[in-house]
C-alpha positions as CSV (number, residue, x, y, z in Angstrom):
1,X,23.8,-61.9,-3.1
2,X,23.3,-61.6,0.6
3,X,24.6,-64.4,2.7
4,X,22.6,-67.4,4.1
5,X,22.5,-65.8,7.6
6,X,20.9,-62.6,6.2
7,X,18.4,-64.6,4.2
8,X,17.3,-66.6,7.3
9,X,17.2,-63.6,9.5
10,X,15.1,-61.8,6.8
11,X,12.4,-64.5,6.8
12,X,11.9,-64.2,10.6
13,X,12.1,-60.4,10.4
14,X,9.3,-60.3,7.8
15,X,7.1,-62.7,9.7
16,X,7.4,-60.6,12.9
17,X,6.9,-57.4,11.0
18,X,3.7,-58.5,9.3
19,X,2.4,-59.8,12.6
20,X,3.2,-56.5,14.3
21,X,1.4,-54.5,11.5
22,X,-1.6,-56.8,11.6
23,X,-1.8,-56.3,15.4
24,X,-1.6,-52.6,15.1
25,X,-4.3,-52.6,12.4
26,X,-6.6,-54.7,14.6
27,X,-5.9,-52.5,17.6
28,X,-6.6,-49.3,15.6
29,X,-10.2,-50.5,14.9
30,X,-10.9,-47.7,12.4
31,X,-9.9,-44.1,12.3
32,X,-7.2,-42.8,14.7
33,X,-7.3,-39.3,16.1
34,X,-4.4,-37.5,14.4
35,X,-4.7,-34.7,17.0
36,X,-4.1,-37.0,19.9
37,X,-1.0,-37.0,22.0
38,X,0.1,-40.1,20.2
39,X,3.3,-42.2,20.7
40,X,6.8,-41.8,19.4
41,X,8.1,-45.2,20.3
42,X,6.9,-48.8,20.9
43,X,7.4,-50.4,24.4
44,X,8.6,-53.6,22.8
45,X,11.5,-52.0,21.0
46,X,15.0,-51.8,22.4
47,X,16.2,-48.3,23.2
48,X,19.6,-46.8,24.0
49,X,19.7,-44.4,27.0
50,X,20.9,-40.9,26.3
51,X,24.2,-39.8,27.9
52,X,25.1,-36.1,28.2
53,X,28.8,-37.1,28.6
54,X,31.3,-37.4,25.7
55,X,31.7,-41.1,25.0
56,X,35.2,-42.6,25.2
57,X,34.3,-44.6,22.1
58,X,33.3,-41.8,19.7
59,X,33.5,-38.5,21.6
60,X,29.7,-37.8,21.2
61,X,27.3,-36.8,23.9
62,X,23.5,-37.1,23.7
63,X,20.4,-36.0,25.5
64,X,16.6,-36.2,25.0
65,X,14.1,-33.3,24.9
66,X,10.3,-33.3,24.8
67,X,9.7,-30.1,22.7
68,X,5.9,-30.1,22.3
69,X,3.6,-30.2,25.3
70,X,0.6,-31.0,23.1
71,X,2.1,-34.2,21.6
72,X,4.7,-36.9,22.2
73,X,7.1,-35.2,19.8
74,X,10.6,-35.4,21.1
75,X,14.2,-35.1,19.8
76,X,17.5,-36.7,20.7
77,X,20.5,-34.3,20.2
78,X,23.9,-35.6,19.5
79,X,26.9,-33.3,20.0
80,X,30.4,-34.2,19.0
81,X,33.2,-32.9,21.2
82,X,33.2,-29.1,20.4
83,X,36.4,-27.2,20.1
84,X,37.1,-25.4,23.4
85,X,37.9,-21.8,23.9
86,X,38.3,-21.5,27.7
87,X,38.7,-17.7,27.8
88,X,35.2,-17.3,26.2
89,X,33.1,-20.1,27.7
90,X,30.3,-19.5,30.1
91,X,29.7,-20.3,32.9
92,X,33.1,-22.2,33.1
93,X,36.0,-20.0,34.2
94,X,39.1,-19.7,32.1
95,X,41.1,-21.5,34.7
96,X,38.8,-24.6,34.5
97,X,39.6,-27.4,32.1
98,X,37.5,-28.0,29.0
99,X,34.9,-30.8,28.9
100,X,36.5,-34.2,29.1
101,X,35.5,-37.7,28.1
102,X,33.0,-39.1,30.5
103,X,32.1,-35.7,32.1
104,X,28.5,-34.5,31.8
105,X,28.2,-31.5,29.4
106,X,25.4,-29.1,29.5
107,X,26.7,-26.5,27.1
108,X,26.7,-22.8,27.8
109,X,24.7,-19.7,26.8
110,X,26.5,-17.5,24.3
111,X,26.0,-14.1,26.0
112,X,29.2,-14.0,28.1
113,X,31.4,-12.5,25.4
114,X,32.0,-8.8,25.0
115,X,30.4,-8.5,21.5
116,X,28.7,-10.6,18.8
117,X,31.8,-10.3,16.6
118,X,33.9,-11.6,19.4
119,X,31.5,-14.5,19.9
120,X,31.6,-15.4,16.2
121,X,35.3,-15.4,16.1
122,X,35.7,-17.3,19.4
123,X,33.6,-20.3,18.6
124,X,33.4,-22.6,15.6
125,X,29.8,-23.3,14.9
126,X,28.8,-26.8,13.9
127,X,26.3,-27.6,11.1
128,X,23.0,-29.1,12.1
129,X,21.8,-32.4,10.6
130,X,18.1,-33.1,11.3
131,X,17.5,-36.9,11.1
132,X,14.3,-38.8,10.6
133,X,14.4,-42.5,11.4
134,X,12.7,-45.3,9.4
135,X,10.1,-47.9,10.4
136,X,7.3,-47.6,7.9
137,X,5.7,-44.7,9.9
138,X,4.6,-47.2,12.5
139,X,7.7,-48.3,14.4
140,X,11.2,-47.2,15.3
141,X,12.2,-44.2,17.3
142,X,14.9,-41.5,17.7
143,X,16.2,-43.4,20.7
144,X,16.3,-46.9,19.3
145,X,19.6,-48.7,19.7
146,X,20.2,-48.8,15.9
147,X,19.2,-45.2,15.3
148,X,21.3,-44.0,18.3
149,X,24.4,-45.8,16.9
150,X,23.8,-44.5,13.4
151,X,23.3,-40.9,14.5
152,X,26.5,-41.0,16.7
153,X,28.4,-42.3,13.6
154,X,27.1,-39.4,11.5
155,X,27.8,-36.8,14.1
156,X,31.3,-38.0,14.4
157,X,32.1,-38.3,10.7
158,X,30.5,-35.0,9.8
159,X,31.6,-33.1,12.9
160,X,28.0,-31.9,13.2
161,X,25.1,-31.7,15.7
162,X,22.5,-34.3,14.9
163,X,18.9,-33.7,15.9
164,X,17.1,-37.1,15.7
165,X,13.4,-36.5,15.5
166,X,11.0,-38.7,17.5
167,X,7.9,-38.0,15.4
168,X,4.5,-39.5,16.2
169,X,3.7,-42.9,14.9
170,X,0.8,-44.4,13.1
171,X,-1.9,-45.7,13.5
172,X,-2.3,-43.6,16.7
173,X,-1.4,-40.5,14.7
174,X,-2.0,-40.8,11.0
175,X,-0.9,-38.6,8.1
176,X,0.0,-35.7,8.3
177,X,1.1,-36.0,12.0
178,X,4.7,-37.2,11.2
179,X,5.1,-34.6,8.5
180,X,3.8,-31.9,10.7
181,X,6.3,-33.0,13.4
182,X,9.2,-32.6,11.0
183,X,8.1,-29.0,10.2
184,X,7.6,-28.3,13.9
185,X,11.2,-29.5,14.8
186,X,12.7,-27.3,12.1
187,X,10.8,-24.3,13.4
188,X,11.9,-25.2,17.0
189,X,15.5,-25.1,15.8
190,X,14.8,-21.7,14.2
191,X,13.3,-20.5,17.5
192,X,16.4,-21.6,19.4
193,X,18.7,-19.8,17.0
194,X,16.6,-16.6,17.3
195,X,16.6,-16.7,21.1
196,X,20.4,-17.2,21.1
197,X,20.8,-14.3,18.7
198,X,18.7,-12.0,20.9
199,X,20.7,-13.1,23.9
200,X,24.0,-12.3,22.2
201,X,23.0,-8.9,21.1
202,X,21.5,-8.0,24.4
203,X,18.0,-7.7,23.1
204,X,16.5,-8.5,26.5
205,X,15.2,-12.1,26.4
206,X,12.9,-12.4,29.4
207,X,13.3,-15.1,32.0
208,X,10.8,-17.4,30.3
209,X,12.5,-17.0,27.0
210,X,15.9,-17.6,28.4
211,X,14.7,-20.8,30.1
212,X,13.6,-22.2,26.8
213,X,16.9,-21.9,25.2
214,X,18.6,-25.2,24.4
215,X,22.3,-24.6,25.2
216,X,23.7,-27.2,22.9
217,X,21.9,-25.7,19.8
218,X,22.3,-22.1,20.9
219,X,26.0,-22.4,21.8
220,X,27.2,-24.7,19.0
221,X,24.7,-24.9,16.2
222,X,24.9,-23.0,12.9
223,X,21.3,-22.9,11.5
224,X,22.5,-21.5,8.2
225,X,24.1,-24.9,7.5
226,X,21.2,-27.4,8.0
227,X,20.9,-30.7,6.3
228,X,17.9,-33.0,6.4
229,X,18.6,-36.7,6.4
230,X,15.9,-39.3,6.2
231,X,15.9,-43.1,6.4
232,X,13.3,-45.1,4.5
233,X,9.9,-43.4,5.5
234,X,12.0,-40.8,7.2
235,X,13.3,-39.8,3.7
236,X,9.6,-39.1,2.8
237,X,9.4,-36.8,5.8
238,X,12.7,-35.1,5.1
239,X,11.7,-34.4,1.5
240,X,8.3,-33.0,2.6
241,X,10.0,-30.7,5.2
242,X,12.5,-29.5,2.6
243,X,9.6,-28.6,0.2
244,X,8.0,-26.6,3.0
245,X,11.2,-24.6,3.5
246,X,11.4,-23.9,-0.2
247,X,7.8,-22.8,-0.3
248,X,8.1,-20.4,2.7
249,X,11.6,-20.0,4.0
250,X,10.6,-17.0,6.1
251,X,8.8,-19.3,8.5
252,X,12.1,-21.0,9.3
253,X,14.6,-18.1,9.4
254,X,17.4,-18.2,10.2
255,X,17.5,-21.9,9.4
256,X,18.6,-22.7,5.8
257,X,18.4,-26.2,4.4
258,X,21.5,-26.5,2.2
259,X,21.1,-30.1,1.3
260,X,19.1,-33.3,1.9
261,X,20.0,-37.0,2.1
262,X,17.4,-39.6,1.2
263,X,18.4,-43.1,2.2
264,X,16.4,-45.7,0.4
265,X,13.2,-43.6,0.4
266,X,9.9,-45.2,1.0
267,X,8.4,-44.1,-2.3
268,X,5.7,-46.0,-4.0
269,X,3.1,-45.5,-6.8
270,X,0.1,-47.0,-8.5
271,X,1.9,-48.1,-11.7
272,X,4.5,-50.7,-10.6
273,X,8.1,-50.2,-11.6
274,X,10.5,-52.8,-12.9
275,X,12.1,-53.2,-9.4
276,X,8.7,-53.4,-7.7
277,X,7.8,-56.4,-9.9
278,X,11.2,-58.1,-9.9
279,X,11.9,-57.6,-6.1
280,X,8.3,-57.5,-4.7
281,X,9.3,-60.3,-2.2
282,X,12.7,-58.9,-1.4
283,X,14.6,-59.1,1.9
284,X,13.2,-57.7,5.1
285,X,10.6,-55.3,3.6
286,X,8.5,-56.9,0.9
287,X,6.0,-54.8,-1.1
288,X,2.8,-56.3,0.4
289,X,3.9,-55.6,3.9
290,X,4.9,-52.1,3.1
291,X,1.5,-51.4,1.5
292,X,-0.1,-52.5,4.8
293,X,2.1,-49.9,6.6
294,X,0.8,-47.3,4.2
295,X,-2.7,-48.3,5.0
296,X,-1.9,-47.7,8.7
297,X,-0.4,-44.3,8.0
298,X,-3.0,-42.9,5.6
299,X,-6.7,-42.8,6.5
300,X,-9.1,-45.1,4.6
301,X,-10.5,-42.1,2.7
302,X,-7.0,-40.8,1.8
303,X,-5.4,-44.1,0.9
304,X,-3.7,-44.1,-2.5
305,X,-0.4,-45.2,-3.6
306,X,-0.1,-42.0,-5.6
307,X,-0.8,-39.9,-2.4
308,X,1.7,-36.9,-2.3
309,X,3.3,-38.5,0.8
310,X,3.9,-41.7,-1.1
311,X,4.8,-40.6,-4.6
312,X,6.7,-37.4,-5.1
313,X,6.3,-37.7,-8.9
314,X,2.6,-38.2,-8.9
315,X,0.9,-36.5,-11.9
316,X,-1.1,-34.1,-9.8
317,X,1.6,-33.3,-7.3
318,X,1.7,-29.8,-5.8
319,X,4.4,-27.7,-4.2
320,X,7.4,-25.9,-5.4
321,X,9.1,-26.8,-8.7
322,X,11.8,-29.4,-8.5
323,X,14.4,-26.8,-9.8
324,X,14.0,-25.0,-6.5
325,X,15.0,-28.0,-4.4
326,X,18.4,-28.1,-2.6
327,X,21.2,-30.6,-3.5
328,X,19.9,-34.1,-2.9
329,X,21.9,-37.3,-2.3
330,X,20.0,-40.5,-2.7
331,X,21.2,-43.8,-1.3
332,X,19.8,-47.1,-2.8
333,X,20.3,-50.8,-2.3
334,X,20.7,-53.4,-5.0
335,X,18.0,-55.8,-3.5
336,X,15.4,-53.2,-2.6
337,X,12.1,-53.1,-4.5
338,X,11.8,-49.3,-3.9
339,X,15.1,-48.5,-5.7
340,X,13.5,-47.5,-9.1
341,X,11.3,-44.8,-7.5
342,X,14.3,-43.3,-5.8
343,X,16.3,-43.3,-9.1
344,X,13.5,-41.7,-11.0
345,X,13.1,-38.9,-8.5
346,X,16.8,-38.3,-8.6
347,X,16.8,-38.2,-12.4
348,X,14.0,-35.6,-12.4
349,X,16.1,-33.4,-10.1
350,X,19.1,-33.7,-12.3
351,X,17.0,-32.7,-15.3
352,X,16.5,-29.3,-13.8
353,X,20.2,-29.0,-12.8
354,X,19.9,-29.9,-9.1
355,X,23.0,-31.7,-7.8
356,X,21.4,-35.1,-7.2
357,X,23.8,-38.0,-7.3
358,X,22.8,-41.6,-6.5
359,X,24.9,-44.0,-4.4
360,X,24.0,-47.6,-5.4
361,X,25.5,-50.3,-3.1
362,X,25.8,-53.8,-4.4
363,X,24.7,-56.9,-2.5
364,X,22.7,-54.8,-0.1
365,X,19.1,-54.7,1.1
366,X,16.7,-52.0,2.4
367,X,18.1,-50.3,5.5
368,X,21.5,-51.9,5.0
369,X,23.2,-49.0,6.7
370,X,20.8,-48.4,9.6
371,X,19.3,-51.7,10.7
372,X,20.9,-53.0,13.9
373,X,22.0,-56.3,12.3
374,X,24.0,-54.5,9.6
375,X,25.5,-51.5,11.5
376,X,29.0,-53.1,11.8
377,X,29.2,-54.3,8.2
378,X,31.7,-52.7,5.8
379,X,28.9,-51.5,3.6
380,X,27.2,-49.6,6.5
381,X,30.5,-47.9,7.4
382,X,31.3,-47.1,3.8
383,X,27.8,-45.6,3.3
384,X,28.1,-43.3,6.3
385,X,31.6,-42.2,5.1
386,X,30.3,-41.5,1.6
387,X,27.4,-39.5,2.9
388,X,29.8,-37.4,5.0
389,X,32.1,-36.8,2.0
390,X,29.3,-35.5,-0.1
391,X,27.6,-33.5,2.7
392,X,30.8,-31.7,3.5
393,X,30.6,-29.9,0.2
394,X,27.7,-28.0,1.6
395,X,28.3,-27.8,5.3
396,X,32.1,-27.0,5.3
397,X,33.0,-23.4,5.7
398,X,36.1,-23.9,3.7
399,X,34.5,-25.9,1.0
400,X,35.4,-29.5,0.1
401,X,37.3,-30.9,-2.8
402,X,35.5,-34.2,-3.1
403,X,32.5,-34.7,-5.3
404,X,30.5,-37.4,-7.1
């Protein structure tokens, strides 16, 4: 069982969370305009500043980008120290030293090499992990202190670029705003890859097109090895975006989603499961408070616990068949009332021969690996390492010998 300190902290956490949700509900005063600019973070939440220099602690650099002028959608990109090839880098000369810890790094455009084949052989591309934070659709951000620390850990362990999505929050922007933002980010990554490809082959990208190229993605990212990772409600978004890529992959070319990781997904349904009954008043996120969050996310007319955003196994669900879904790793916690839904979804995937293991961590609660108070615990570290081991089966160019 969780310790006394965790239990006490959980009580105050739930009181503050319920007060926050009730305040947001009162402020919303009815229907919110989903087409509005919206917000992607709350002013009362602690954030970590981005730093485009490779940290001495983990060797990871980060920076923020606002990628949609019509909304508050933003991303924070995390780049682990890339392997250097001084004789091919641009604009740095061969005689200059490679990026060092503490030095700002802005990347380079991949058009300075003699040919596309030379470019491919000169630079090791990094897989791209698109990460969606938790917070019940109403709080959290890509730049929160906890999310920043978690993404840095994932980038380091997986040796991958992490794109943390700052999607629009409810109730200012209700469903499907957050889901649409997830799709928009993946299409933005596809655009970056296409612009970089045109630049490499000399297809004549105009000045405006060249100015929109994100150098970290263009120079180091491998869109053919993309993984979607969602935390709590972010897992719902990740699963939705994955389904969209399965439905119409051409819209996202050359991005290919090779796997997804669902960490304690925010699934729910009308008919309660055993864990929803037994753990309804569990630590940090009890069921009644989470239903209030769903009411803030879904409009009054659309509200249903069997809504496609809430229940991926609803009887009238639409979308691609489960057998078309990519490998899916599910992380669950012992004292989380949502665990049975996650297990059921994973079981349905395995029935149609999708690689869909479940990692069940004992004596843990919802968001045990991503909440700020737990980030330094052995369970949180072990969870990140386990995710990296499984993920490397699908993002490693050489393959990986470990499996579950």
